[in-house]
N, C-alpha and C positions, 0 to 999 in steps of 0.2 A: 859783584862778578860771580858770586859762589852760585853753584848750581844745586846743591843738595842741602845746604845749611838751613833753609828754612822749611825742610820737610817735616822735622819735629813740629814746630809751630803751626803750619798750614795743613798737615796731614796729606800733603802732596809733593811731589818733586817741583820745585820751582826754581827755574833755571833763569838768573837775573845777568844777562850777558849784555848790559847796556854799554860797557866800557870796552869797550873793546872798539908788446900788445900781441902778437901770433905765438903760435907754438914753437918753443925753445927746446931741441932736444937733438942727441946726436945718434938715436937710434936709428935702424934702418926703416924700421916701420913700427906704429903704435896703433893699439886699439883706441878709437875715439867714442865709439858707441856700440853697446852690447846689450840685447833685448832678448830675454827668454833663455832657452837652453843652448849656450855656446861654449865650446870646449877648443882646447888647443894644446898641441904637443910637440917637442922639439924636433923630434924624429920618429920615424915610421914605428920603431918599436918601443917608444917611450910611453909613459902612462899618460892619459888625457887629464887636463886641469881646467877647471872653470876659467872662461875669458872674462875680463872685466876691463872698463875703461881705464887707460893710462898704462895697460899692460904692454910691454916692449917684446916685439917680435924680430925675427931675423931670418935669414936663410934657412931652409930644411923645415920650417915650421909648418904643421899642419892645422888646419882650423876646420871645424864642423859645426854645422847648425841642426837644429832639430826643428819640428813642426812648431810654428807659430813664432819663429826666432829669426835674429837678425843681427849682423855685425858689420860695423864699417871700419875699414882698416886705412890709416893715412901712411903713404910713404914719404920717405924724407925730402922727395922731389915735388911734393905737393900732389902727385898722382893718389886716387882714391879708389878703393875696392869696396863695393855694396854687396855683401854676401846675403843672399836671401835664404829662407829656410830650407830644410832638407838638403844642404849642399857641403859638398865638402873640396877643399882647395889646398894646394901645397904651394908654399913660396918658394920655389926651386931655386932661382938664383935672383940676387937682387944686388947689383953692382952700377957704378954710373954708366957704363956702357950698356948692361944687358939686365933686362928684368925677365924672368920667366916664371908664369903662373900656371901650375898644372890644375885644371879643373877636373876632378874626378866624378862628380855629380852635382844635380842641381843647376841653380841660376846665380849668377854674379854679374853686376854691372860694374863697368871701368870707366873711370874717368881719367884719362891719362893728359898729364902736363906735356906741354911741348917739348920734345926730346932733343938734347945735343945732336950734333952732327955726327952720324955715325952709331948713334945709339940706337937699341932696339927695346920695343915692350912687347912680348910675346904671350898670349894665352894658349896652352896646350890641352886639347880634348882628345878623347879617344879617337877620333874621326878627322881633327884637322889641326892645324897651327894658324892662329889669328895675330896677325902683325900690324902695329900701329905706329904713327909718328905723333900722335896728339889727337885724341878725339874722345867720344863718348859713346860706348856701345854696350851691348850685353850679350852674354852667351849662356844657353840652357843646354844642358846635357841630361838627355832622357834616360830612363830606365833600359832602353834598348840600346844605348850608347850612341844614338844619333844626337847631332848637335844643331842647335838653331842660332844663328848670329843676326842681331839687329842692330843697326847703326844710326844714333840720333844725330851726329853732328861728325863732320869730317870724313875720312876715308880709311877703310881697314883693308888689307889684304889677307886672302884665306888661301892656303896650301894644304890641300888634303893628303891623306896617307898614301894615295894613289898616285900622287905627283901633280894633280891637276891646281890651276891657280884662278883666283877670280878677285877683281875688286868690288867692294861695296861702297856706295856713297851714302848720304843723309837719307833717311827714310826709306831704306831698303834692306830687305831680310833674305836670308836663304837657309834652307835646311840640309845638312850635311849627313847621309846615311853611311853605315858601315860598308866599306868594299863596294860600293856603287857609285858611278858616275854623278857628278854635280847635278843637282836640279836646277832649275831656272830661277834666275833672280825675281823677287816680288817686290812690289811697292808695298808701303805699309797699308794696312786695311783699317777699318773704322776703330776696332779694338786696339791696334797699334797706335794710332793717333791720339787716342784717348789716354792710354798709357803715358805718351809722350807729355799731354797736358798735365798730367798727375806729377810727372817728374818736374816739369816747369813749376807747377803750384808749389811744390814742395820745396825747390830751390829757393823760388821767391819768399817764402815762409822763413827759411833759414836766413836769407838777406837781411830780412826785416826785424828779427831778432835783435833788441835793443835793450832789453833790459835783462840783467842777471838774477837768475832765480833757482829754486832748487830744480832737479832733474835735468841737469844741462852737462852735457861733457865738457872737459878741459876746453877743446876748441871752441865750444859754443860760449862758455862764460868768459873767455879771453876777448873773443869778438865783441860780445855784448858791451864788456866792461870798456873797450876801446872806444865806443860810441859814447857810452855814459861819461866817461871821464872827461869827454869835451865839453859837458857841460856842468862838471862838478863845481860847487862852492868852495869845498875845501878838499885839499888832496895831501898825500903824504906818502912816501916811498923810499926804503932804502934796503941794503942786504945787510945780513948779519948771520950769526952763527946760532943755532938752537941749542937746546939743553943736551941732545944727543950728538952735538959736535957737527951737524949738517949744515951747510950754506942754505939759506932761504932767503928769498927776494920777498918782501913785502910791500903790497900795494893797498893803500887805504883813501876812499873818497866819500863825500858826502854830496848827494844830489836832492834838488827840489823840484827841476824842471820835470814836466810829464808826469808828477805828482798831484794829489789833491792839495788844494791850499792850506791844509791843515796837516800836512805830512811831509816828513823827509825820509831818506833811506841811506843806510850806511852800509858799505860794501868793504869786505877786507879779504884780499887775495894773498894766498902763501903758494908759491911754486919752488918746489926742490927738485933735484936731479931725477929722483925717482917716483915723485908724487905730488898732488895738486890738492889743496884744501882751500875753501872758501866760506864765507860766512854774509848773510844778509841780514839786515835789521830795519824794518819798517815802523817808524813811530808816527803814531796818530794821536793830535792833541784835541784839547776841547775846543778850540776855535781856530781861526786862521791864522797862520804864523806871521811873524813881523818880518820885514826885510833883512833885518839885523838878527839871524837865527839865536844868537847868544842869548838875545832878551827873553826867550822861551826856555832854552835848554838849560839856563841857570836855575831853573826852578824844579829841575829833575830830582835833585837830593832833597827837595822839601818834603817833610814827613807829617808836621802838623803846626799849627799856630794860632793865633787870636783871630786872624782874618783870613779870607781866601786867598789861595794862590791865584797868579794872574793866567798862570798855564798849567796844566798838569796832563798827563798821558792818559787817553781813554782807552788806547789799544796799543799792544805792543806785539809784533809778530817777527820770530826770529827764526831763522834756519841755517844749518851749518852742515856741510858735505864734502866728503873725499871723493866726489864723482861716481863713486859706486853705491855708498850708504849715505843717509841723510838723518838729522835730527831736526825737529821743528816744533816750536811750541808757541802758545799765544796766551797773553797775560791782557785782562780787561780791569781799567781804573776808573774810580770816582771818589769824590770828597764827600764827607758827612759831617754834621755838625752835632755836639753834644756839651751843654753846659759852657756855651761860649766858645768851645775849643773846635777847630776845624782839622780834619784828619783825612790824610789821603789813603784809600784802601786800593788795594791790588789783588786780583784773584786769578788762578793761573786756570783757564777754561779748555786747554788742549795741549798735550805732549805727546807728541808722536815719534817713533822710530821706524824708519822704513815704511811709512804709512799706517803702521800699527799703534793705536791710541793704548798708552801704556798707564794712565791715571787707574783704569779699573783693575789693572795687575799689580797694583800695591796691596802689600799684606795688610790685613786688619790694623795690626800693631807693627809700625814702622820702626826700623832698627837703622840708624844711619852709623856706618862705621867710619870714624875719623882717623887719619893716619898721617904721618909726616915722613915722606919718602927720603928725606936727607937728614932726618932728626929734627928737633924741635927748635934748635936754634937757627935753622935756615930758613929762607923764604920759600916754602915749598908745603903745599897742603894737599890731601887727598880725602875725597869723598866717596863712599860706595854704598848701594843699595841692592837687596836681592829681591826680585819680584815674584809673584806667584808661580809663575812657570819656570823657576829656578834661575833664569836669565840674571846676569849681573851687570849693572852700569857703574862705572867709576869716571871720577873727573879729578883730575890732578892739575893744580896750579902751580907754574915755577914763574918766578920772577927774576930775569935774566938781563945782563949787561949784553953789549953787541958781539961780546966774545962768547956768549953761551955760559958764562959762570952766573952762579945762584949765589947771592949775597947772603950775610946773616941779616936777621931781623934788625939788628942793631945798624948794619951798614945800610939798610935798605931805608929806614926811617931818618937816618943822619943825611944820606945823598939826595934824598926826595925823589917822587915819582917820575921825573924827567929822565933820571938817570938810567931807568930799568923798561925792559919791556915784559908783557906778560904772555907766558904760554900756556894755553889750555890744551890738554889731552883729554879727550872723552873716549873712553872704551866701552865697547858693549860686545858681550859673549855673542850675540847673534848677528854680528856685522858679517857682510860678504868679503869685504876688502882683507885680502891677507894679513894686513897689519892688524885688523880689528879695531883700528882706532880713526878719529878725526883729529888732527893736530894742527893747532892754529896759534900763530904767534902775533901778538898786535904790539904795534909803537904806539906810544900814549900821546904825542905831540897834537895830532889831528883833535884828539877830543878835548885838549886844553883850548886850543884855537876854536872849536866851534861852542864851547861851554859847556859840553855835556858833562865834564868833571871838572871841578874848581880846584886851583892852586891855594892851599893853606898857607 
């Protein structure tokens, strides 16, 4: 499972990480998707900070998007706010009985969950207040401060600053001009209907997401994982304490259905109170896998011998993410024969951090720094490397029990692999997540059950 250990031997970073259901949070609101330049601040006079998936928001937060940017905010009651480019809103009030969103500029779409009796959801613009009881609508605030409201489903009530009121139903829209009487209600035109079709298409695409992969929000990962776990051949899950003293829920599963006959996929999910990390590994073998997966996976530790292995990996594709940053690597394998001895060879063909290929950024003379964060007697190791652009990658491995305690090496070998979990902390100076790391805890039982690792 070491990432950088084979760097000296191969001349590249070789990450070998083979060993290794709805949103649950108590925040008032959380960012589930952020694309492009999106910023948030706690109060009007505060400093803007970069918005990222998993960011927790509350009352009085301001959100601002720039050109070609988008952010999706999920409220604790299931309501969703999709904020388009060049838009600014304020989460003025977020309680069980009243939610008030001030829309300063730009366009936002509101998908409001059914409200409790007596509860209100209002969007306030410079010209009107839009009130709903469970619907799907959008509001556009133009540069001249006029507002346009479109209703996709349900009913909304509009109250202008002049005191006029009107109800809009599905596929209706209205423009509200500053200090002028209400204009007539219009039906959706062809452009509006096409917009509605695109919305339906996007929502259908979201519903059909049934595979955990990189570039997904926490919400998307958990929704896809819930589908995959129903067809998983092996599953393992438990809660424990990580090396930092934080409680983490670990879910792991292996699937073959919907994969190619020569493939299986491993997924590891880690959920903590303030972060979400996950890993995927797709293993491709030299031929179709047997019904009993362990008959193939038991060959994974084979390196050489006088006869060919029955199964071996031809491709290994791994990715891990904190929903903001991601690391992906691909290895290809084959077998060769020399003087009657067969050997398995594996070569790293790609290693990307946030879509940037890093192999070419390695210095000509690679130097791996190896250290022991808790001292050489304890089961923890760290490997680090400096790239040509002076960015730094570090991998730290901790073996921990369910209470987060790191044993001595003597205790580890004495008690055996099933007594400990492994925690991988991958740090990179160029990560965008505030923590600058991906932090994954892996529980070993599923790897023994599936034959990926062998109990000695």
